[in-house]
LOLOBA-441333 format. One record per residue (C-alpha): residue number from 1; x, y, z. Coordinates in Angstrom, 3 decimals, always signed. Each point is the difference from the previous one (the first is absolute). Example, Ala and Ser with C-alpha at 12.3 -4.5 7.8 and 13.67 -1.06 7.14 Angstrom:
// LOLOBA-441333
seq:1; x:+12.300; y:-4.500; z:+7.800
seq:2; x:+1.370; y:+3.440; z:-0.660
END
This chain:
// LOLOBA-441333
seq:1; x:-18.077; y:-117.106; z:+54.761
seq:2; x:-1.009; y:-0.710; z:-3.620
seq:3; x:+1.137; y:+3.373; z:-1.092
seq:4; x:+3.456; y:-0.570; z:+1.529
seq:5; x:+0.310; y:-3.344; z:-1.747
seq:6; x:-0.955; y:+1.646; z:-3.236
seq:7; x:+2.386; y:+2.841; z:+0.188
seq:8; x:+2.834; y:-2.228; z:+0.966
seq:9; x:-0.250; y:-1.990; z:-3.270
seq:10; x:+0.957; y:+3.186; z:-1.889
seq:11; x:+3.249; y:+0.291; z:+1.845
seq:12; x:+3.471; y:-1.113; z:-1.206
seq:13; x:+0.689; y:-3.715; z:+0.736
seq:14; x:+0.780; y:-0.707; z:+3.604
seq:15; x:+3.519; y:-1.311; z:+1.165
seq:16; x:-1.391; y:-3.521; z:+0.058
seq:17; x:-1.028; y:+0.267; z:-3.625
seq:18; x:+3.525; y:+0.806; z:-1.192
seq:19; x:+1.856; y:-3.162; z:-0.584
seq:20; x:+3.358; y:+1.686; z:-0.874
seq:21; x:+1.423; y:+3.099; z:+1.584
seq:22; x:+0.202; y:+3.053; z:-2.193
seq:23; x:+3.616; y:+0.315; z:+0.721
seq:24; x:+0.912; y:-3.470; z:-1.307
seq:25; x:-2.745; y:-0.180; z:-2.574
seq:26; x:+1.481; y:+3.157; z:-1.622
seq:27; x:+3.414; y:-1.649; z:-0.583
seq:28; x:+0.954; y:-0.608; z:-3.546
seq:29; x:+1.579; y:-3.238; z:-0.823
seq:30; x:+3.774; y:-0.092; z:-0.692
seq:31; x:+0.049; y:+0.508; z:-3.783
seq:32; x:+3.490; y:-1.457; z:-0.310
seq:33; x:-0.830; y:-3.198; z:+1.902
seq:34; x:-3.265; y:-0.257; z:-1.805
seq:35; x:+1.639; y:+0.032; z:-3.351
seq:36; x:+2.643; y:-2.501; z:+1.106
seq:37; x:-2.713; y:-2.244; z:+1.430
seq:38; x:-1.883; y:+0.132; z:-3.283
seq:39; x:+3.139; y:-0.826; z:-1.990
seq:40; x:+0.795; y:-2.978; z:+2.146
seq:41; x:-3.534; y:-1.275; z:-0.171
seq:42; x:+0.051; y:+0.108; z:-3.697
seq:43; x:+3.383; y:-1.758; z:-0.056
seq:44; x:-1.508; y:-2.584; z:+2.282
seq:45; x:-2.695; y:-0.490; z:-2.550
seq:46; x:+2.470; y:-0.703; z:-2.600
seq:47; x:+0.379; y:+3.341; z:-1.861
seq:48; x:+3.721; y:+1.167; z:-0.509
seq:49; x:-0.625; y:+3.395; z:+1.816
seq:50; x:+3.346; y:+2.181; z:+0.676
seq:51; x:-0.570; y:+2.180; z:+3.102
seq:52; x:+1.571; y:+3.394; z:+0.210
seq:53; x:-2.286; y:+0.830; z:+2.999
seq:54; x:+1.682; y:-0.725; z:+3.320
seq:55; x:+3.072; y:+1.686; z:+1.127
seq:56; x:+1.948; y:-3.195; z:+1.031
seq:57; x:+3.513; y:-1.036; z:-0.906
seq:58; x:+0.224; y:-3.323; z:-1.843
seq:59; x:+3.130; y:-0.913; z:+1.796
seq:60; x:+0.153; y:-2.349; z:+2.963
seq:61; x:+0.808; y:+1.316; z:+3.449
seq:62; x:+3.704; y:-0.254; z:+0.595
seq:63; x:+1.117; y:-3.359; z:+1.167
seq:64; x:+1.615; y:+1.238; z:+3.364
seq:65; x:-3.322; y:+1.673; z:+0.856
seq:66; x:-1.881; y:-3.268; z:-0.608
seq:67; x:+2.550; y:-1.880; z:+2.105
seq:68; x:-0.437; y:+2.411; z:+2.859
seq:69; x:-3.742; y:-0.668; z:-0.146
seq:70; x:+0.519; y:-3.718; z:-0.106
seq:71; x:+2.068; y:+0.176; z:+3.088
seq:72; x:-2.358; y:+2.264; z:+1.780
seq:73; x:-2.781; y:-2.597; z:-0.446
seq:74; x:+1.883; y:-2.424; z:+2.240
seq:75; x:+0.826; y:+2.446; z:+2.802
seq:76; x:-2.715; y:-0.207; z:+2.736
seq:77; x:+0.521; y:+3.788; z:+0.781
seq:78; x:-1.759; y:+0.656; z:-3.175
seq:79; x:-3.090; y:-2.078; z:+0.703
seq:80; x:-1.203; y:+2.613; z:+2.690
seq:81; x:-1.236; y:+3.568; z:+0.034
seq:82; x:+2.524; y:+2.658; z:-0.421
seq:83; x:-0.182; y:+3.766; z:+0.467
seq:84; x:-2.523; y:+1.713; z:-2.025
seq:85; x:+2.431; y:+2.609; z:-1.125
seq:86; x:+2.151; y:-2.682; z:-1.598
seq:87; x:+3.050; y:-2.097; z:+1.088
seq:88; x:+2.398; y:+2.212; z:+1.787
seq:89; x:+2.898; y:-1.169; z:-2.234
seq:90; x:-1.982; y:+0.809; z:-3.126
seq:91; x:-0.908; y:+3.393; z:+1.145
seq:92; x:+3.730; y:+0.657; z:+0.838
seq:93; x:+0.847; y:-1.414; z:-3.527
seq:94; x:-2.547; y:+2.189; z:-1.714
seq:95; x:+1.380; y:+3.133; z:+1.772
seq:96; x:+3.541; y:-1.034; z:-1.133
seq:97; x:-1.149; y:-0.751; z:-3.618
seq:98; x:-1.739; y:+3.392; z:-0.124
seq:99; x:+3.197; y:+1.724; z:+0.941
seq:100; x:+2.026; y:-2.069; z:-2.522
seq:101; x:-2.389; y:+0.442; z:-2.948
seq:102; x:-1.456; y:+3.407; z:+0.389
seq:103; x:+2.089; y:+1.789; z:+2.496
seq:104; x:-2.720; y:+0.492; z:+2.564
seq:105; x:+1.032; y:-0.690; z:+3.576
seq:106; x:-2.797; y:-1.309; z:+2.043
seq:107; x:-0.379; y:-2.160; z:+3.102
seq:108; x:-1.519; y:-3.380; z:+0.355
seq:109; x:-2.956; y:+1.506; z:+1.908
seq:110; x:-0.887; y:+1.995; z:-3.055
seq:111; x:-0.641; y:-3.151; z:-2.011
seq:112; x:-3.283; y:-1.989; z:-0.116
seq:113; x:+0.113; y:-3.337; z:-1.954
seq:114; x:-3.258; y:-0.569; z:-1.879
seq:115; x:-1.675; y:-2.784; z:-1.838
seq:116; x:+1.198; y:+1.221; z:-3.501
seq:117; x:+0.132; y:+3.434; z:-1.389
seq:118; x:-3.665; y:+0.423; z:-0.284
seq:119; x:-0.552; y:-0.311; z:+3.747
seq:120; x:+2.770; y:+2.646; z:+0.460
seq:121; x:-1.965; y:+2.282; z:-2.421
seq:122; x:-3.255; y:-0.520; z:+1.820
seq:123; x:+1.590; y:+0.425; z:+3.469
seq:124; x:+1.713; y:+3.215; z:-0.921
seq:125; x:-3.256; y:+1.512; z:-1.183
seq:126; x:-1.974; y:-1.404; z:+2.841
seq:127; x:+2.472; y:+1.380; z:+2.521
seq:128; x:+0.167; y:+3.519; z:-1.386
seq:129; x:-3.329; y:+0.773; z:-1.620
seq:130; x:-3.162; y:+1.088; z:+1.629
seq:131; x:-3.508; y:+0.159; z:-1.689
seq:132; x:-0.134; y:+2.735; z:-2.825
seq:133; x:+3.890; y:+0.532; z:+0.073
seq:134; x:+1.284; y:+0.349; z:-3.464
seq:135; x:+2.936; y:-1.919; z:-1.497
seq:136; x:+1.677; y:+1.387; z:-3.234
seq:137; x:+0.322; y:-2.908; z:-2.332
seq:138; x:+2.002; y:+0.587; z:-3.264
seq:139; x:-1.555; y:-1.984; z:-2.852
seq:140; x:+0.674; y:-2.494; z:-1.586
seq:141; x:+0.149; y:-1.721; z:+3.495
seq:142; x:+0.077; y:-3.631; z:+1.155
seq:143; x:-3.561; y:-1.195; z:+0.201
seq:144; x:+0.121; y:-0.707; z:+3.755
seq:145; x:+0.924; y:+3.533; z:+1.203
seq:146; x:-3.460; y:+1.716; z:-0.330
seq:147; x:-1.771; y:-2.962; z:+1.357
seq:148; x:+2.305; y:+0.019; z:+3.071
seq:149; x:-0.671; y:+3.751; z:+0.537
seq:150; x:-3.719; y:-0.577; z:-0.199
seq:151; x:+0.053; y:-2.884; z:+2.405
seq:152; x:+1.663; y:+2.332; z:+2.446
seq:153; x:-2.785; y:+2.454; z:-0.492
seq:154; x:+2.069; y:+2.477; z:-1.962
seq:155; x:-0.642; y:+1.531; z:-3.453
seq:156; x:+2.595; y:-0.553; z:-2.697
seq:157; x:+0.602; y:+3.018; z:-2.179
seq:158; x:+1.356; y:-0.890; z:-3.503
seq:159; x:+2.812; y:+1.993; z:-1.381
seq:160; x:+0.096; y:-0.707; z:-3.811
seq:161; x:+3.259; y:-0.568; z:-1.783
seq:162; x:+0.902; y:-1.189; z:-3.461
seq:163; x:+2.932; y:-0.844; z:-2.247
seq:164; x:+0.616; y:+3.666; z:-0.609
seq:165; x:+1.172; y:+0.332; z:+3.559
seq:166; x:+1.657; y:-3.436; z:+0.133
seq:167; x:-3.119; y:-1.136; z:+2.149
seq:168; x:+1.381; y:+2.217; z:+2.861
seq:169; x:-1.824; y:+2.652; z:+1.933
seq:170; x:+1.166; y:+3.436; z:+0.275
seq:171; x:+0.054; y:+1.987; z:+3.286
seq:172; x:-2.290; y:+2.538; z:-1.645
seq:173; x:-2.530; y:-2.803; z:-0.661
seq:174; x:+0.308; y:-1.246; z:+3.565
seq:175; x:-0.422; y:+3.525; z:+1.328
seq:176; x:-3.146; y:+0.596; z:-2.261
seq:177; x:-1.665; y:-2.992; z:+1.598
seq:178; x:+0.911; y:+0.756; z:+3.540
seq:179; x:-2.873; y:+0.986; z:+2.302
seq:180; x:-0.326; y:+0.384; z:+3.911
seq:181; x:-1.035; y:-3.701; z:+0.012
seq:182; x:+3.215; y:-1.180; z:-1.667
seq:183; x:+1.649; y:-2.393; z:+2.418
seq:184; x:+2.497; y:-2.185; z:-2.155
seq:185; x:+1.593; y:-0.536; z:-3.352
seq:186; x:+0.528; y:-3.364; z:-1.556
seq:187; x:+3.476; y:-0.195; z:-1.560
seq:188; x:+1.041; y:-3.012; z:-2.157
seq:189; x:+3.319; y:+0.094; z:-1.853
seq:190; x:+0.938; y:-2.190; z:-1.891
seq:191; x:-3.708; y:-0.108; z:-0.949
seq:192; x:-2.498; y:-2.641; z:-0.408
seq:193; x:-1.546; y:+0.193; z:-2.575
seq:194; x:+2.165; y:+2.199; z:-2.198
seq:195; x:+3.536; y:-0.759; z:+0.987
seq:196; x:+0.687; y:+3.638; z:+0.451
seq:197; x:+2.939; y:+1.033; z:+2.200
seq:198; x:-0.103; y:+3.310; z:+1.651
seq:199; x:+3.261; y:+1.978; z:-0.292
seq:200; x:+1.737; y:+1.294; z:+3.142
seq:201; x:-0.939; y:+3.576; z:-0.640
seq:202; x:-3.701; y:-0.906; z:-0.127
seq:203; x:+0.157; y:-2.157; z:+3.141
seq:204; x:+1.764; y:+2.854; z:+1.850
seq:205; x:-2.462; y:+2.589; z:-1.358
seq:206; x:-3.067; y:-2.142; z:+0.980
seq:207; x:+1.441; y:-0.852; z:+3.383
seq:208; x:+0.736; y:+3.705; z:+0.781
seq:209; x:-3.635; y:+0.816; z:-1.046
seq:210; x:-1.437; y:-2.755; z:+2.256
seq:211; x:+2.175; y:+1.126; z:+2.871
seq:212; x:-1.018; y:+3.584; z:-0.331
seq:213; x:-3.739; y:-0.822; z:+0.071
seq:214; x:+0.152; y:-2.706; z:+2.693
seq:215; x:-1.110; y:-2.661; z:-2.415
seq:216; x:+0.753; y:-3.712; z:+0.640
seq:217; x:+1.930; y:-1.892; z:-2.726
seq:218; x:-0.732; y:-3.812; z:-0.344
seq:219; x:+2.746; y:-1.115; z:-2.309
seq:220; x:-0.186; y:-3.413; z:-1.662
seq:221; x:+3.579; y:-1.251; z:-0.721
seq:222; x:-0.745; y:-3.554; z:-0.870
seq:223; x:+1.754; y:+0.304; z:-3.343
seq:224; x:+2.988; y:+1.843; z:+1.294
seq:225; x:+2.598; y:-2.360; z:-1.538
seq:226; x:-1.607; y:-0.142; z:-3.464
seq:227; x:+1.281; y:+3.044; z:-1.886
seq:228; x:+1.552; y:+0.227; z:-3.493
seq:229; x:+1.834; y:+2.392; z:-2.220
seq:230; x:+1.853; y:+1.652; z:+2.721
seq:231; x:-3.106; y:+0.896; z:+1.885
seq:232; x:+0.318; y:+0.459; z:+3.793
seq:233; x:-2.337; y:-0.947; z:+2.698
seq:234; x:-0.191; y:+2.802; z:+2.391
seq:235; x:-1.628; y:-0.483; z:+3.432
seq:236; x:-2.159; y:+2.926; z:+1.150
seq:237; x:+1.126; y:+0.141; z:+3.731
seq:238; x:+3.666; y:-0.160; z:-1.067
seq:239; x:-0.350; y:+2.662; z:-2.716
seq:240; x:-2.098; y:+2.213; z:+2.386
seq:241; x:+0.907; y:-0.731; z:+3.689
seq:242; x:-2.496; y:+2.685; z:+1.218
seq:243; x:-2.837; y:-2.179; z:-1.391
seq:244; x:+1.134; y:-3.205; z:+1.809
seq:245; x:-2.171; y:+0.663; z:+3.153
seq:246; x:-2.905; y:-0.002; z:-2.307
seq:247; x:+0.991; y:-2.759; z:-2.397
seq:248; x:-1.014; y:-3.733; z:-0.096
seq:249; x:+1.978; y:-2.252; z:-2.326
seq:250; x:-1.444; y:-3.323; z:-1.297
seq:251; x:+2.034; y:-2.720; z:-1.314
seq:252; x:+0.367; y:-3.889; z:-0.052
seq:253; x:+1.710; y:-3.069; z:-1.433
seq:254; x:-2.481; y:-0.749; z:-2.802
seq:255; x:+1.412; y:+1.602; z:-3.034
seq:256; x:+3.671; y:+0.194; z:+0.893
seq:257; x:+0.383; y:-3.642; z:+0.986
seq:258; x:-2.702; y:-1.656; z:-2.069
seq:259; x:-2.032; y:-0.688; z:+3.099
seq:260; x:-3.560; y:+1.157; z:-0.801
seq:261; x:-1.590; y:-3.075; z:+1.517
seq:262; x:+2.048; y:+0.172; z:+3.256
seq:263; x:-1.968; y:+3.157; z:+1.226
seq:264; x:+2.527; y:+1.970; z:+1.867
seq:265; x:+0.010; y:+3.782; z:-0.169
seq:266; x:+0.597; y:+2.825; z:+2.462
seq:267; x:-0.761; y:+3.502; z:+0.836
seq:268; x:+2.616; y:+2.482; z:+1.356
seq:269; x:-0.783; y:+3.291; z:+1.719
seq:270; x:+0.036; y:+2.100; z:+3.146
seq:271; x:-0.093; y:-2.002; z:+3.153
seq:272; x:-3.364; y:+1.098; z:+1.061
seq:273; x:-1.657; y:-0.820; z:-3.205
seq:274; x:+1.710; y:-3.494; z:-0.221
seq:275; x:-1.219; y:-0.666; z:+3.554
seq:276; x:-3.489; y:+0.825; z:-0.863
seq:277; x:+0.321; y:-2.261; z:-3.141
seq:278; x:+1.234; y:-2.869; z:+2.337
seq:279; x:-3.002; y:+0.423; z:+2.184
seq:280; x:-2.261; y:-0.419; z:-2.895
seq:281; x:+1.810; y:-2.978; z:-1.410
seq:282; x:-0.001; y:-1.629; z:+3.455
seq:283; x:-3.886; y:-0.230; z:-0.532
seq:284; x:+0.042; y:-0.409; z:-3.715
seq:285; x:+2.333; y:-2.771; z:-0.716
seq:286; x:+2.431; y:-0.465; z:+2.852
seq:287; x:+3.411; y:-1.067; z:-1.318
seq:288; x:+0.984; y:-0.478; z:-3.604
seq:289; x:+0.685; y:-3.750; z:-0.728
seq:290; x:+3.329; y:-0.851; z:+1.836
seq:291; x:+1.239; y:-2.301; z:-2.847
seq:292; x:-0.495; y:+2.923; z:-2.437
seq:293; x:+1.656; y:+2.448; z:+2.235
seq:294; x:+3.028; y:-2.262; z:+0.325
seq:295; x:+0.150; y:-0.310; z:-3.797
seq:296; x:-0.275; y:+3.900; z:-0.185
seq:297; x:+2.919; y:+0.385; z:+2.549
seq:298; x:+2.233; y:-2.154; z:-2.315
seq:299; x:-1.028; y:+2.116; z:-2.959
seq:300; x:+0.662; y:+3.464; z:+1.441
seq:301; x:+3.222; y:-1.062; z:+1.736
seq:302; x:+1.452; y:-1.816; z:-3.048
seq:303; x:+1.655; y:+1.194; z:-3.091
seq:304; x:-1.800; y:+1.749; z:-2.804
seq:305; x:+1.433; y:-2.348; z:-2.714
seq:306; x:-3.368; y:-1.390; z:-0.950
seq:307; x:-1.585; y:+3.480; z:-0.219
seq:308; x:+2.700; y:+1.081; z:-2.351
seq:309; x:-0.681; y:-2.995; z:-2.291
seq:310; x:-3.684; y:+0.611; z:-0.005
seq:311; x:+0.573; y:+3.608; z:-0.707
seq:312; x:+2.116; y:-0.744; z:-2.925
seq:313; x:-2.739; y:-2.336; z:-1.423
seq:314; x:-2.678; y:+2.697; z:+0.682
seq:315; x:+2.076; y:+2.592; z:-1.794
seq:316; x:+0.294; y:-2.258; z:-3.109
seq:317; x:-3.779; y:-0.639; z:+0.001
seq:318; x:-0.733; y:+3.687; z:+0.654
seq:319; x:+1.830; y:+1.063; z:-3.210
seq:320; x:-1.600; y:-2.860; z:-1.926
seq:321; x:-3.534; y:+0.670; z:+0.978
seq:322; x:+0.363; y:+3.689; z:-0.777
seq:323; x:+1.326; y:-0.755; z:-3.439
seq:324; x:-2.851; y:-2.368; z:-0.754
seq:325; x:-2.846; y:+2.155; z:+1.429
seq:326; x:+1.460; y:+3.129; z:-1.919
seq:327; x:-0.311; y:-1.931; z:-3.187
seq:328; x:-3.725; y:-0.254; z:+0.270
seq:329; x:-1.863; y:+2.603; z:-1.867
seq:330; x:-2.331; y:+2.136; z:+2.394
seq:331; x:+2.214; y:-0.911; z:+3.095
seq:332; x:+2.606; y:+2.237; z:+1.582
seq:333; x:+2.194; y:-1.341; z:+2.728
seq:334; x:+2.243; y:+2.047; z:+2.096
seq:335; x:+3.102; y:-1.652; z:+1.304
seq:336; x:-0.291; y:-0.754; z:+3.577
seq:337; x:+3.059; y:+0.529; z:+2.304
seq:338; x:-1.046; y:-2.161; z:+2.920
seq:339; x:-2.158; y:-2.967; z:+1.365
seq:340; x:-0.998; y:-2.435; z:-2.667
seq:341; x:-2.912; y:+1.431; z:-1.721
seq:342; x:-0.566; y:+1.671; z:-3.405
seq:343; x:-3.038; y:+2.479; z:-0.183
seq:344; x:-0.944; y:+0.615; z:-3.610
seq:345; x:-2.631; y:+2.296; z:-1.227
seq:346; x:-2.615; y:-1.775; z:-2.090
seq:347; x:-2.140; y:+2.987; z:-0.650
seq:348; x:+0.811; y:+0.023; z:-3.655
seq:349; x:-1.740; y:-3.356; z:-0.421
seq:350; x:-3.273; y:+0.842; z:+1.845
seq:351; x:-3.000; y:+0.326; z:-2.313
seq:352; x:+1.608; y:-2.098; z:-2.733
seq:353; x:-1.570; y:-3.159; z:-1.291
seq:354; x:+1.760; y:-3.166; z:+0.960
seq:355; x:-1.626; y:-3.323; z:-0.641
seq:356; x:-3.369; y:+1.636; z:-0.488
seq:357; x:+0.200; y:+1.877; z:+3.333
seq:358; x:+0.743; y:+3.671; z:+0.666
seq:359; x:+1.495; y:+0.224; z:+3.551
seq:360; x:-0.638; y:+3.481; z:+1.445
seq:361; x:+2.009; y:-0.522; z:+3.160
seq:362; x:+3.231; y:-1.598; z:+0.959
seq:363; x:-2.126; y:-2.508; z:+2.097
seq:364; x:-1.868; y:-0.948; z:-3.212
seq:365; x:+3.239; y:-0.402; z:-1.817
seq:366; x:+1.608; y:-2.157; z:+2.688
seq:367; x:-2.935; y:-2.237; z:-0.047
seq:368; x:+0.193; y:-0.236; z:-3.803
seq:369; x:+3.821; y:-0.805; z:+0.127
seq:370; x:-0.678; y:-2.736; z:+2.689
seq:371; x:-2.829; y:-1.703; z:-1.996
seq:372; x:+1.693; y:+0.209; z:-3.498
seq:373; x:+3.814; y:+0.054; z:+0.671
seq:374; x:-0.116; y:-1.888; z:+3.199
seq:375; x:+2.075; y:+2.601; z:+1.620
seq:376; x:-0.916; y:+1.493; z:+3.521
seq:377; x:+0.875; y:+3.612; z:+0.769
seq:378; x:-1.260; y:+2.491; z:+2.530
seq:379; x:-1.931; y:+2.998; z:-1.353
seq:380; x:+0.975; y:+3.464; z:+1.150
seq:381; x:-3.348; y:+0.525; z:+1.700
seq:382; x:+1.225; y:-2.204; z:+2.928
seq:383; x:+2.728; y:+2.622; z:+0.528
seq:384; x:-2.041; y:+3.136; z:-0.371
seq:385; x:+0.949; y:+0.769; z:-3.524
seq:386; x:-2.197; y:-1.331; z:-2.842
seq:387; x:+1.674; y:-0.512; z:-3.346
seq:388; x:+2.980; y:-2.036; z:+1.025
seq:389; x:+1.063; y:-3.590; z:+0.533
seq:390; x:+2.328; y:-1.249; z:+2.735
seq:391; x:+2.164; y:-2.990; z:-0.892
seq:392; x:+2.299; y:-1.526; z:+2.520
seq:393; x:+3.247; y:-1.254; z:-1.747
seq:394; x:+0.791; y:-2.206; z:+2.982
seq:395; x:-0.514; y:-3.093; z:-2.043
seq:396; x:+2.196; y:-2.190; z:-2.213
seq:397; x:+1.493; y:+1.445; z:-3.136
seq:398; x:-1.793; y:-2.391; z:-2.268
seq:399; x:-3.417; y:+0.668; z:+1.525
seq:400; x:+0.595; y:+3.659; z:-0.273
seq:401; x:+0.963; y:-0.101; z:-3.650
seq:402; x:-2.878; y:-2.445; z:-0.799
seq:403; x:-2.573; y:+1.981; z:+1.964
seq:404; x:+0.717; y:+3.467; z:-1.393
seq:405; x:+0.404; y:-1.399; z:-3.522
seq:406; x:-3.529; y:-1.645; z:+0.287
seq:407; x:-1.368; y:+3.312; z:+1.284
seq:408; x:+1.691; y:+1.903; z:-2.821
seq:409; x:-1.322; y:-2.401; z:-2.661
seq:410; x:-3.536; y:+0.571; z:+1.234
seq:411; x:+0.384; y:+3.796; z:+0.366
seq:412; x:+1.339; y:+0.270; z:-3.424
seq:413; x:-3.468; y:-0.797; z:-1.226
seq:414; x:-1.466; y:+3.307; z:+1.373
seq:415; x:-1.546; y:+2.101; z:-2.745
END
């Protein structure tokens, strides 16, 4: 008996010794939210920090949407559980909005309303991915994508891009990464974090490649309305109808209608996939907040006037931030054609002395900028590509100019 006890002490910790599961313990914190939280904490402490971290429009939610929510609060039918898949009228409206905005004709039963876009991302991967399945993930990527793949038990496979390819993957690069375990491709255009917009010919080529090899496409279209300089948002299942039976589209009201806090998103896909997602959501969260759904219904059925006004402001800020960043020695900033992010390379500043420090990584440089310029940016490591910063220009014009100018003054000291 003693020998058994002795040998057991050399074994790995038992289940009762592990306080946090390996699955959850291995999740990285959202870098964008972490930067935003730190910036807000410093502001609360009295420091004049300007944050370029969170992708959050600075505009208020359109008033008709707010009024719909106020009315919904007083309606007793919104005080009770509703279908886990979403309010029937909202599912109908999302289907109609999708046909209107992208040209994809879908039925309401193909729509699952989720608690924000992040839940749509998680549920898409959880519904499709088995352990050890591989998901091709063009980088730079939104920080949540690889974590959602891992939570589903899959393996994210990074496909590197850079400014020489407009931060867009080629079919050749995707094919080189394909293996017998490849199950899906994550496709995001317009892109977070780069603002890249895939041209129609690339969308068609990638879609045909995916269809040929039976690869699922999970397409994030959350920035569909935010394109500039004549760029066009092209929806994969519309451009390549043969991929539609293996395509899931993710979207929501957060970016288009300045509704980040309302938490209403959706996934659209083949009816069997959506039905499976509904089953999961029925156990995970049940219905999305009814008041928020009523607000989303007003948003997607209403005019796009407020969207056009925001896009005009974002376009102005886009041109301004590129001009300001491009004027900093050691920084190169491609012009984004979509979303509301700039993704400049800061590689030319790494290793140089600034305020007695020699930052070796963009993480180090971002920390230095926050401390000495009181400007919060997200380093490229969060998006799989060291050597870059992501700056959201979804903030007021004055803050944008002041923040980049502060950063420029500090970085001008680099020697």
